[in-house]
N, CA and C atoms as a LAMMPS dump frame, in Angstrom:
ITEM: TIMESTEP
0
ITEM: NUMBER OF ATOMS
507
ITEM: BOX BOUNDS ff ff ff
-5.0000000000000000e+02 5.0000000000000000e+02
-5.0000000000000000e+02 5.0000000000000000e+02
-5.0000000000000000e+02 5.0000000000000000e+02
ITEM: ATOMS id mol type element x y z
1 1 1 N 18.16 -18.816 -3.88
2 1 2 C 16.743 -18.689 -4.157
3 1 3 C 16.02 -18.311 -2.872
4 2 1 N 15.198 -17.304 -2.951
5 2 2 C 14.362 -16.896 -1.825
6 2 3 C 12.965 -17.455 -2.076
7 3 1 N 12.417 -18.103 -1.091
8 3 2 C 11.06 -18.647 -1.22
9 3 3 C 10.173 -17.997 -0.171
10 4 1 N 9.08 -17.463 -0.623
11 4 2 C 8.111 -16.839 0.274
12 4 3 C 6.789 -17.574 0.138
13 5 1 N 6.136 -17.788 1.254
14 5 2 C 4.837 -18.451 1.248
15 5 3 C 3.841 -17.506 1.917
16 6 1 N 2.768 -17.156 1.224
17 6 2 C 1.783 -16.26 1.836
18 6 3 C 1.206 -16.846 3.125
19 7 1 N 0.936 -15.952 4.087
20 7 2 C 0.309 -16.348 5.344
21 7 3 C -1.18 -16.026 5.344
22 8 1 N -1.619 -15.336 4.286
23 8 2 C -3.019 -14.964 4.191
24 8 3 C -3.289 -14.22 2.903
25 9 1 N -4.484 -13.619 2.84
26 9 2 C -4.894 -12.927 1.624
27 9 3 C -5.782 -11.736 2
28 10 1 N -5.703 -10.684 1.197
29 10 2 C -6.551 -9.509 1.369
30 10 3 C -7.869 -9.745 0.652
31 11 1 N -8.959 -9.337 1.29
32 11 2 C -10.28 -9.418 0.68
33 11 3 C -10.937 -8.041 0.749
34 12 1 N -11.285 -7.511 -0.419
35 12 2 C -12.062 -6.277 -0.504
36 12 3 C -13.197 -6.521 -1.484
37 13 1 N -14.322 -5.865 -1.244
38 13 2 C -15.481 -6.062 -2.108
39 13 3 C -15.614 -4.912 -3.099
40 14 1 N -14.489 -4.493 -3.641
41 14 2 C -14.46 -3.391 -4.594
42 14 3 C -13.623 -3.793 -5.803
43 15 1 N -13.873 -3.113 -6.903
44 15 2 C -13.068 -3.359 -8.101
45 15 3 C -11.676 -2.755 -7.916
46 16 1 N -10.758 -3.171 -8.759
47 16 2 C -9.411 -2.603 -8.724
48 16 3 C -9.459 -1.095 -8.936
49 17 1 N -10.298 -0.624 -9.858
50 17 2 C -10.407 0.818 -10.107
51 17 3 C -10.908 1.568 -8.879
52 18 1 N -11.869 0.996 -8.168
53 18 2 C -12.378 1.643 -6.952
54 18 3 C -11.289 1.726 -5.879
55 19 1 N -10.491 0.687 -5.766
56 19 2 C -9.383 0.702 -4.804
57 19 3 C -8.359 1.754 -5.22
58 20 1 N -8.028 1.824 -6.514
59 20 2 C -7.065 2.827 -7.004
60 20 3 C -7.531 4.239 -6.673
61 21 1 N -8.797 4.53 -6.948
62 21 2 C -9.338 5.873 -6.707
63 21 3 C -9.372 6.207 -5.224
64 22 1 N -9.568 5.225 -4.369
65 22 2 C -9.659 5.454 -2.928
66 22 3 C -8.309 5.802 -2.319
67 23 1 N -7.237 5.596 -3.062
68 23 2 C -5.909 5.942 -2.544
69 23 3 C -5.867 7.412 -2.147
70 24 1 N -6.576 8.279 -2.891
71 24 2 C -6.561 9.711 -2.619
72 24 3 C -7.407 10.089 -1.408
73 25 1 N -8.212 9.17 -0.921
74 25 2 C -9.07 9.462 0.23
75 25 3 C -8.746 8.582 1.432
76 26 1 N -7.6 7.951 1.416
77 26 2 C -7.17 7.182 2.578
78 26 3 C -7.399 5.685 2.515
79 27 1 N -7.728 5.163 1.355
80 27 2 C -7.867 3.717 1.21
81 27 3 C -9.261 3.205 1.483
82 28 1 N -9.386 1.895 1.528
83 28 2 C -10.69 1.236 1.661
84 28 3 C -10.68 0.293 2.866
85 29 1 N -11.87 -0.134 3.244
86 29 2 C -11.995 -1.147 4.292
87 29 3 C -12.031 -2.531 3.654
88 30 1 N -11.553 -3.49 4.399
89 30 2 C -11.571 -4.861 3.924
90 30 3 C -11.127 -5.781 5.037
91 31 1 N -10.768 -6.982 4.656
92 31 2 C -10.288 -7.935 5.659
93 31 3 C -8.964 -8.551 5.205
94 32 1 N -8.232 -8.991 6.19
95 32 2 C -7.062 -9.83 5.95
96 32 3 C -7.431 -11.186 6.516
97 33 1 N -7.521 -12.146 5.639
98 33 2 C -7.83 -13.522 6.043
99 33 3 C -6.515 -14.254 6.237
100 34 1 N -6.201 -14.55 7.485
101 34 2 C -4.973 -15.282 7.794
102 34 3 C -5.295 -16.768 7.662
103 35 1 N -4.442 -17.502 6.975
104 35 2 C -4.672 -18.931 6.766
105 35 3 C -4.629 -19.674 8.114
106 36 1 N -5.43 -20.731 8.231
107 36 2 C -5.553 -21.437 9.52
108 36 3 C -4.221 -21.841 10.148
109 37 1 N -3.274 -22.271 9.347
110 37 2 C -1.995 -22.729 9.912
111 37 3 C -1.16 -21.598 10.525
112 38 1 N -1.558 -20.337 10.281
113 38 2 C -0.839 -19.197 10.848
114 38 3 C -1.669 -18.434 11.876
115 39 1 N -2.871 -18.889 12.164
116 39 2 C -3.781 -18.172 13.068
117 39 3 C -3.18 -17.957 14.455
118 40 1 N -2.42 -18.904 14.959
119 40 2 C -1.811 -18.771 16.286
120 40 3 C -0.862 -17.569 16.342
121 41 1 N -0.335 -17.173 15.203
122 41 2 C 0.559 -16.015 15.14
123 41 3 C -0.142 -14.695 15.426
124 42 1 N -1.463 -14.702 15.474
125 42 2 C -2.223 -13.486 15.776
126 42 3 C -2.386 -13.25 17.28
127 43 1 N -1.925 -14.173 18.082
128 43 2 C -2.043 -14.024 19.532
129 43 3 C -1.394 -12.708 19.973
130 44 1 N -2.148 -11.899 20.71
131 44 2 C -1.643 -10.628 21.223
132 44 3 C -1.837 -9.446 20.292
133 45 1 N -2.388 -9.663 19.113
134 45 2 C -2.528 -8.572 18.139
135 45 3 C -3.691 -7.637 18.488
136 46 1 N -4.667 -8.168 19.238
137 46 2 C -5.815 -7.348 19.63
138 46 3 C -5.331 -6.154 20.462
139 47 1 N -5.907 -5.01 20.201
140 47 2 C -5.55 -3.817 20.962
141 47 3 C -4.578 -2.895 20.25
142 48 1 N -3.873 -3.392 19.232
143 48 2 C -3.037 -2.497 18.435
144 48 3 C -3.954 -1.687 17.524
145 49 1 N -3.641 -0.418 17.362
146 49 2 C -4.483 0.419 16.496
147 49 3 C -4.151 0.22 15.029
148 50 1 N -2.89 -0.072 14.726
149 50 2 C -2.445 -0.179 13.34
150 50 3 C -1.557 -1.409 13.149
151 51 1 N -1.563 -1.89 11.916
152 51 2 C -0.731 -3.029 11.533
153 51 3 C 0.049 -2.682 10.273
154 52 1 N 1.177 -3.33 10.109
155 52 2 C 1.963 -3.232 8.884
156 52 3 C 1.732 -4.519 8.106
157 53 1 N 1.281 -4.38 6.879
158 53 2 C 1.089 -5.541 6.01
159 53 3 C 2.202 -5.563 4.971
160 54 1 N 2.864 -6.685 4.853
161 54 2 C 3.857 -6.884 3.806
162 54 3 C 3.222 -7.855 2.819
163 55 1 N 3.117 -7.421 1.579
164 55 2 C 2.34 -8.168 0.595
165 55 3 C 3.116 -8.393 -0.693
166 56 1 N 2.592 -9.287 -1.494
167 56 2 C 3.124 -9.535 -2.83
168 56 3 C 2.144 -8.911 -3.817
169 57 1 N 2.607 -7.934 -4.59
170 57 2 C 1.748 -7.224 -5.537
171 57 3 C 1.556 -8.097 -6.77
172 58 1 N 0.674 -9.046 -6.634
173 58 2 C 0.506 -10.122 -7.615
174 58 3 C 0.099 -9.642 -9.002
175 59 1 N -0.502 -8.476 -9.116
176 59 2 C -0.922 -7.99 -10.429
177 59 3 C 0.221 -7.29 -11.158
178 60 1 N 1.337 -7.112 -10.481
179 60 2 C 2.524 -6.517 -11.108
180 60 3 C 3.634 -7.552 -11.244
181 61 1 N 3.292 -8.807 -11.063
182 61 2 C 4.303 -9.874 -11.054
183 61 3 C 4.483 -10.499 -12.431
184 62 1 N 5.056 -9.714 -13.342
185 62 2 C 5.47 -10.3 -14.61
186 62 3 C 6.839 -9.719 -14.949
187 63 1 N 7.571 -10.441 -15.736
188 63 2 C 8.966 -10.071 -16.009
189 63 3 C 9.124 -8.653 -16.56
190 64 1 N 8.236 -8.248 -17.449
191 64 2 C 8.349 -6.904 -18.017
192 64 3 C 8.224 -5.826 -16.957
193 65 1 N 7.24 -5.962 -16.086
194 65 2 C 7.026 -4.974 -15.03
195 65 3 C 8.129 -5.026 -13.98
196 66 1 N 8.751 -6.165 -13.825
197 66 2 C 9.814 -6.308 -12.831
198 66 3 C 11.139 -5.731 -13.326
199 67 1 N 11.225 -5.403 -14.598
200 67 2 C 12.451 -4.798 -15.14
201 67 3 C 12.404 -3.276 -15.105
202 68 1 N 11.245 -2.717 -14.801
203 68 2 C 11.064 -1.267 -14.801
204 68 3 C 11.831 -0.657 -13.625
205 69 1 N 12.639 0.364 -13.902
206 69 2 C 13.378 1.05 -12.84
207 69 3 C 13.052 2.536 -12.746
208 70 1 N 12.465 3.095 -13.803
209 70 2 C 12.113 4.52 -13.826
210 70 3 C 10.644 4.635 -14.236
211 71 1 N 9.887 5.433 -13.476
212 71 2 C 8.44 5.536 -13.706
213 71 3 C 7.963 6.979 -13.553
214 72 1 N 6.735 7.193 -13.967
215 72 2 C 5.972 8.395 -13.653
216 72 3 C 4.795 7.91 -12.801
217 73 1 N 4.445 8.615 -11.734
218 73 2 C 3.334 8.158 -10.884
219 73 3 C 1.989 8.364 -11.575
220 74 1 N 1.612 7.436 -12.412
221 74 2 C 0.448 7.574 -13.292
222 74 3 C -0.891 7.663 -12.563
223 75 1 N -0.939 7.248 -11.299
224 75 2 C -2.215 7.349 -10.575
225 75 3 C -2.705 8.786 -10.505
226 76 1 N -1.793 9.737 -10.641
227 76 2 C -2.179 11.148 -10.568
228 76 3 C -2.908 11.615 -11.822
229 77 1 N -2.904 10.808 -12.864
230 77 2 C -3.684 11.137 -14.051
231 77 3 C -5.182 11.095 -13.722
232 78 1 N -5.56 10.348 -12.674
233 78 2 C -6.957 10.328 -12.231
234 78 3 C -7.389 11.694 -11.692
235 79 1 N -6.41 12.524 -11.326
236 79 2 C -6.705 13.869 -10.817
237 79 3 C -6.674 14.913 -11.919
238 80 1 N -6.406 14.487 -13.141
239 80 2 C -6.38 15.421 -14.26
240 80 3 C -4.99 15.821 -14.712
241 81 1 N -3.951 15.257 -14.101
242 81 2 C -2.596 15.549 -14.567
243 81 3 C -2.385 14.89 -15.917
244 82 1 N -1.635 15.56 -16.774
245 82 2 C -1.246 14.99 -18.057
246 82 3 C 0.09 14.268 -17.851
247 83 1 N 0.372 13.253 -18.657
248 83 2 C 1.625 12.513 -18.477
249 83 3 C 2.868 13.41 -18.431
250 84 1 N 2.887 14.46 -19.261
251 84 2 C 4.067 15.335 -19.271
252 84 3 C 4.202 16.181 -18.003
253 85 1 N 3.159 16.258 -17.192
254 85 2 C 3.213 17.014 -15.935
255 85 3 C 3.727 16.172 -14.767
256 86 1 N 3.863 14.892 -14.988
257 86 2 C 4.263 13.992 -13.913
258 86 3 C 5.781 13.908 -13.807
259 87 1 N 6.306 13.865 -12.58
260 87 2 C 7.757 13.74 -12.42
261 87 3 C 8.235 12.344 -12.804
262 88 1 N 9.457 12.257 -13.26
263 88 2 C 10.092 10.981 -13.568
264 88 3 C 10.967 10.637 -12.368
265 89 1 N 10.828 9.395 -11.885
266 89 2 C 11.587 9.003 -10.694
267 89 3 C 11.922 7.521 -10.749
268 90 1 N 12.902 7.157 -9.979
269 90 2 C 13.244 5.75 -9.848
270 90 3 C 12.231 5.037 -8.979
271 91 1 N 12.047 3.752 -9.208
272 91 2 C 11.05 2.999 -8.444
273 91 3 C 11.354 2.963 -6.951
274 92 1 N 12.613 3.155 -6.584
275 92 2 C 12.967 3.125 -5.165
276 92 3 C 12.663 4.459 -4.487
277 93 1 N 12.25 5.467 -5.267
278 93 2 C 11.869 6.766 -4.723
279 93 3 C 10.348 6.929 -4.66
280 94 1 N 9.619 5.855 -4.925
281 94 2 C 8.152 5.949 -4.924
282 94 3 C 7.572 4.582 -4.575
283 95 1 N 6.252 4.493 -4.639
284 95 2 C 5.632 3.213 -4.311
285 95 3 C 4.984 2.546 -5.526
286 96 1 N 5.592 2.729 -6.674
287 96 2 C 5.102 2.06 -7.874
288 96 3 C 5.1 0.55 -7.659
289 97 1 N 4.049 -0.136 -8.129
290 97 2 C 4.063 -1.592 -8.027
291 97 3 C 5.031 -2.241 -9.01
292 98 1 N 5.456 -1.488 -10.019
293 98 2 C 6.38 -2.006 -11.023
294 98 3 C 7.804 -1.809 -10.516
295 99 1 N 8.402 -2.907 -10.079
296 99 2 C 9.725 -2.869 -9.457
297 99 3 C 10.331 -4.266 -9.5
298 100 1 N 11.621 -4.393 -9.249
299 100 2 C 12.26 -5.706 -9.344
300 100 3 C 11.586 -6.792 -8.504
301 101 1 N 11.189 -6.459 -7.302
302 101 2 C 10.452 -7.379 -6.442
303 101 3 C 9.166 -6.677 -6.023
304 102 1 N 8.025 -7.066 -6.569
305 102 2 C 6.784 -6.343 -6.296
306 102 3 C 6.235 -6.615 -4.893
307 103 1 N 6.982 -6.119 -3.905
308 103 2 C 6.599 -6.272 -2.51
309 103 3 C 5.919 -4.983 -2.066
310 104 1 N 4.765 -5.118 -1.443
311 104 2 C 4.034 -3.969 -0.939
312 104 3 C 4.165 -3.861 0.564
313 105 1 N 4.138 -2.622 1.048
314 105 2 C 4.147 -2.357 2.472
315 105 3 C 3.024 -1.359 2.732
316 106 1 N 2.057 -1.747 3.543
317 106 2 C 0.908 -0.896 3.836
318 106 3 C 0.712 -0.817 5.337
319 107 1 N 0.407 0.373 5.82
320 107 2 C 0.043 0.553 7.216
321 107 3 C -1.469 0.738 7.244
322 108 1 N -2.163 -0.128 7.966
323 108 2 C -3.622 -0.116 8.011
324 108 3 C -4.09 0.013 9.458
325 109 1 N -5.317 0.489 9.62
326 109 2 C -5.93 0.589 10.938
327 109 3 C -6.667 -0.712 11.224
328 110 1 N -6.417 -1.286 12.387
329 110 2 C -7.092 -2.52 12.795
330 110 3 C -8.441 -2.15 13.409
331 111 1 N -9.518 -2.565 12.76
332 111 2 C -10.873 -2.269 13.237
333 111 3 C -11.387 -3.35 14.179
334 112 1 N -10.907 -4.558 13.996
335 112 2 C -11.349 -5.65 14.843
336 112 3 C -10.84 -6.976 14.345
337 113 1 N -10.985 -7.95 15.208
338 113 2 C -10.524 -9.3 14.875
339 113 3 C -11.595 -10.307 15.247
340 114 1 N -11.845 -11.217 14.343
341 114 2 C -12.757 -12.326 14.596
342 114 3 C -12.003 -13.594 14.228
343 115 1 N -11.391 -14.213 15.214
344 115 2 C -10.577 -15.397 14.967
345 115 3 C -9.383 -15.057 14.111
346 116 1 N -9.318 -15.637 12.924
347 116 2 C -8.182 -15.395 12.023
348 116 3 C -8.498 -14.333 10.976
349 117 1 N -9.602 -13.622 11.146
350 117 2 C -10.014 -12.567 10.226
351 117 3 C -9.762 -11.21 10.877
352 118 1 N -8.983 -10.376 10.204
353 118 2 C -8.7 -9.025 10.683
354 118 3 C -9.47 -8.037 9.823
355 119 1 N -10.335 -7.242 10.445
356 119 2 C -11.023 -6.17 9.715
357 119 3 C -10.13 -4.937 9.792
358 120 1 N -9.85 -4.351 8.631
359 120 2 C -8.906 -3.233 8.571
360 120 3 C -9.443 -2.101 7.695
361 121 1 N -8.903 -0.92 7.906
362 121 2 C -9.227 0.252 7.087
363 121 3 C -7.923 0.866 6.602
364 122 1 N -8.014 1.568 5.486
365 122 2 C -6.833 2.204 4.917
366 122 3 C -6.094 1.318 3.934
367 123 1 N -6.765 0.298 3.442
368 123 2 C -6.141 -0.615 2.476
369 123 3 C -5.928 0.068 1.131
370 124 1 N -4.805 -0.214 0.532
371 124 2 C -4.513 0.236 -0.832
372 124 3 C -4.168 -0.972 -1.693
373 125 1 N -4.79 -2.095 -1.367
374 125 2 C -4.473 -3.368 -2.01
375 125 3 C -5.716 -3.962 -2.666
376 126 1 N -5.506 -4.691 -3.737
377 126 2 C -6.601 -5.307 -4.475
378 126 3 C -7.056 -6.604 -3.812
379 127 1 N -8.274 -6.989 -4.115
380 127 2 C -8.802 -8.256 -3.646
381 127 3 C -7.9 -9.384 -4.147
382 128 1 N -7.574 -10.288 -3.254
383 128 2 C -6.739 -11.422 -3.625
384 128 3 C -5.242 -11.197 -3.438
385 129 1 N -4.847 -10.016 -2.961
386 129 2 C -3.415 -9.757 -2.755
387 129 3 C -2.869 -10.693 -1.675
388 130 1 N -1.819 -11.462 -1.981
389 130 2 C -1.221 -12.336 -0.979
390 130 3 C -0.515 -11.533 0.121
391 131 1 N -0.736 -11.938 1.366
392 131 2 C -0.085 -11.308 2.516
393 131 3 C 1.106 -12.183 2.902
394 132 1 N 2.297 -11.576 2.93
395 132 2 C 3.515 -12.309 3.281
396 132 3 C 3.811 -12.253 4.773
397 133 1 N 3.434 -11.131 5.407
398 133 2 C 3.712 -10.972 6.83
399 133 3 C 2.841 -9.86 7.39
400 134 1 N 2.652 -9.888 8.687
401 134 2 C 1.919 -8.86 9.424
402 134 3 C 2.778 -8.493 10.626
403 135 1 N 2.911 -7.202 10.852
404 135 2 C 3.653 -6.728 12.024
405 135 3 C 2.806 -5.681 12.732
406 136 1 N 2.863 -5.68 14.05
407 136 2 C 2.17 -4.641 14.81
408 136 3 C 2.904 -3.317 14.595
409 137 1 N 2.134 -2.255 14.404
410 137 2 C 2.741 -0.927 14.293
411 137 3 C 2.877 -0.39 15.713
412 138 1 N 4.099 -0.196 16.133
413 138 2 C 4.39 0.245 17.501
414 138 3 C 5.038 1.623 17.479
415 139 1 N 4.934 2.373 18.593
416 139 2 C 5.46 3.746 18.621
417 139 3 C 6.941 3.861 18.248
418 140 1 N 7.723 2.836 18.521
419 140 2 C 9.143 2.912 18.189
420 140 3 C 9.392 2.906 16.679
421 141 1 N 8.371 2.613 15.888
422 141 2 C 8.507 2.64 14.431
423 141 3 C 8.214 4.019 13.849
424 142 1 N 7.53 4.867 14.617
425 142 2 C 7.154 6.196 14.129
426 142 3 C 8.396 7.047 13.908
427 143 1 N 8.374 7.815 12.844
428 143 2 C 9.512 8.66 12.493
429 143 3 C 9.078 10.123 12.576
430 144 1 N 9.838 10.925 13.276
431 144 2 C 9.586 12.367 13.353
432 144 3 C 10.496 13.091 12.376
433 145 1 N 10.099 14.298 12.018
434 145 2 C 10.941 15.184 11.202
435 145 3 C 11.374 14.55 9.883
436 146 1 N 10.422 13.989 9.16
437 146 2 C 10.711 13.388 7.865
438 146 3 C 11.06 14.5 6.876
439 147 1 N 12.097 14.299 6.103
440 147 2 C 12.529 15.257 5.09
441 147 3 C 12.351 14.603 3.718
442 148 1 N 11.818 15.369 2.77
443 148 2 C 11.637 14.886 1.402
444 148 3 C 12.342 15.848 0.447
445 149 1 N 12.708 15.374 -0.76
446 149 2 C 13.4 16.242 -1.706
447 149 3 C 12.487 17.339 -2.26
448 150 1 N 13.1 18.359 -2.833
449 150 2 C 12.358 19.5 -3.377
450 150 3 C 11.388 19.071 -4.47
451 151 1 N 11.779 18.139 -5.358
452 151 2 C 10.856 17.723 -6.424
453 151 3 C 9.57 17.147 -5.849
454 152 1 N 9.678 16.461 -4.697
455 152 2 C 8.516 15.875 -4.049
456 152 3 C 7.612 16.977 -3.485
457 153 1 N 8.23 17.954 -2.798
458 153 2 C 7.442 19.072 -2.234
459 153 3 C 6.745 19.86 -3.336
460 154 1 N 7.43 20.056 -4.463
461 154 2 C 6.837 20.792 -5.588
462 154 3 C 5.648 20.026 -6.167
463 155 1 N 5.785 18.737 -6.325
464 155 2 C 4.681 17.947 -6.853
465 155 3 C 3.522 17.922 -5.86
466 156 1 N 3.83 17.854 -4.569
467 156 2 C 2.788 17.909 -3.542
468 156 3 C 1.984 19.213 -3.649
469 157 1 N 2.667 20.326 -3.899
470 157 2 C 1.986 21.626 -4.076
471 157 3 C 1.062 21.583 -5.297
472 158 1 N 1.527 20.973 -6.388
473 158 2 C 0.696 20.866 -7.598
474 158 3 C -0.54 20.011 -7.336
475 159 1 N -0.381 18.928 -6.598
476 159 2 C -1.517 18.067 -6.265
477 159 3 C -2.51 18.844 -5.401
478 160 1 N -2.006 19.597 -4.44
479 160 2 C -2.879 20.398 -3.57
480 160 3 C -3.659 21.43 -4.381
481 161 1 N -2.997 22.086 -5.337
482 161 2 C -3.682 23.043 -6.212
483 161 3 C -4.787 22.36 -6.992
484 162 1 N -4.492 21.185 -7.536
485 162 2 C -5.45 20.458 -8.354
486 162 3 C -6.663 20 -7.537
487 163 1 N -6.412 19.531 -6.305
488 163 2 C -7.475 18.996 -5.463
489 163 3 C -8.183 20.062 -4.625
490 164 1 N -7.49 21.163 -4.381
491 164 2 C -8.047 22.169 -3.489
492 164 3 C -7.906 21.809 -2.03
493 165 1 N -7.106 20.791 -1.759
494 165 2 C -6.842 20.374 -0.378
495 165 3 C -5.506 19.647 -0.344
496 166 1 N -4.949 19.565 0.829
497 166 2 C -3.66 18.921 0.992
498 166 3 C -3.828 17.425 1.208
499 167 1 N -3.016 16.651 0.527
500 167 2 C -2.944 15.221 0.789
501 167 3 C -1.465 14.846 0.837
502 168 1 N -1.187 13.756 1.484
503 168 2 C 0.187 13.25 1.5
504 168 3 C 0.322 12.306 0.326
505 169 1 N 1.29 12.571 -0.537
506 169 2 C 1.483 11.703 -1.692
507 169 3 C 2.519 10.729 -1.318
């Protein structure tokens, strides 16, 4: 048995739909409230430009959603795609919240810190999302020359056509 205990929680003053829509524009601003018993773990975090948040996707935490292994990226329907235009992929090839273990990984920009409160930008998480861990994003984590499969590049081209601008999916 694996037991995880949240070290904090995400707070955003937007609805889930507003957060979903902001994914296409780089996410939203909000805070990560670190629980008092973990505040000492923030020592030295000031000055990093970005953080990695490891979270529990609590709104996808039900048995039915945890059994899903193949999905279509339905968020693109907000851009006008029809379900039949969406690629079918395994959950390990995308960031669907519906997966065996609904663990989220987000890279956010650190705007500032006030005690145990971290102000961040680029959030793609809902209000109340439990935070399992925080890691500083350091240059040794950056990856150069990322390669993606052809189906991904083709879908990226379709998204660019639909939006009239390039975004990273």
